[in-house]
N, C-alpha and C positions, 0 to 999 in steps of 0.2 A: 504494500500500500504506500509506503514511503517513496518508493520509486515513482509511482504515479504522481505523487505530490511534487516531487522534484522536476518531473517532466512537464506537468501542466501548469504549475504555479506561475512561472515567468510569463507564459503566454496570456494567461487570463488576468494577471495583476493589473495591467494597464486598462483593460476593459472594465474591471471592477472598480478601479480608481476613478475613471471617468463617470461611471454610473453613480458612484457615491458622491463625487464632487458636484455633479449637476443636480442631483437630488437635494443636496444641502443648499446649494445656491437657489434652487427653485423655491424652497421653503423660506429662505431668508428674504428673497425679493418679494414674496407674497406677504410676509409679515411687515416689511418696511414700506410697501407700496400703499399709498393713500389715494382714494378716488379724487378726480378733479373737482374743485369747488364749483357749485352751481351759481351762475350769475343771476341778477334780477331779471334780465331779459329772457333767460332760459326758463325761469319759472313762469313768466307771463306768457310766453309762447308755447307752453305745455299743451294747451287745448288744441292748438293748430297742429302740433306734431303727433297728436294721438292717432291720427289717421295714417301717418307715415310709419314705415317699418323702423324699428329702433336700431340706431347705429351706436355701438359702443366705441368710445375713443379710449385708447390705452395711454397711460402715462409712460414716460420714458422707462421707468422701472418695470412697468407692466409689459412693455415690449421686450425687455431683457428676460423677464419671467417666461414669456411665451416662447422665446427662442431657446432658453435653457430647457423648457419642457419638451420641445421638439427634439433637442439633442439627447435629453435623458431617455426618451422613449425610443430613440433610434429613427424617428421619422425623417429627420433632416438628411440622413444618408440613404434613404429609400429602403428597398428590400434588404440590402446588405446590412444597413444599420439595425434593422429590426432583427435580422438573424444574429448579429453580434450581440444585441441586447438579450436575446433569448439564450444564446450560448453563455453569456455572463451570468444569467440567472441560474442556469443549470450547473455551471461551474461552482457557483456559490453553494448550491445544494450539495454537490459532490464533496467539496472541501469541508463543509460542516459535518456531513455524515461520516466521511472517512476519518475526519479528525476525532470524532467521538469514538469511532471504531478503534483507531490506533490507541487512544487513551485507555479504553476499556481493556484491550489486550495487554497493554503495558501494566495496568493496575492488577489484572489477574495474574500475570507472571510474577510480579512482586509479592502478591498475596501468597501464591504457592511457594515461593522461595522462603518467605518468612515461616510458613507452616513447616516446611522441611527442616529448617534450622531449629525451630522450637521443639519439634517432636521427633 
């Protein structure tokens, strides 16, 4: 199992780093972003705009948030990006599961060795 970790970890480390970084930046920009203030003319003209489809304007930070979300999901790179995102998620599951497996086998070996020494 350690051999698989050594072989796969360098390849997936960059993908997992990008996914983690863009996820953190997406959350930070969502927290820091504030909606644009409504002016008095915007409130007065609200009845006229009720008939028109609503257009949402993004703030500068909201634009960055949208771009990071597309990068985080892999959409910005098309099907290749989505495949890399999926591979990163599967790699994370593999590393977590195999890490638990390696720890349990190590723990069981130590436990057996202690029992043999004690008894």
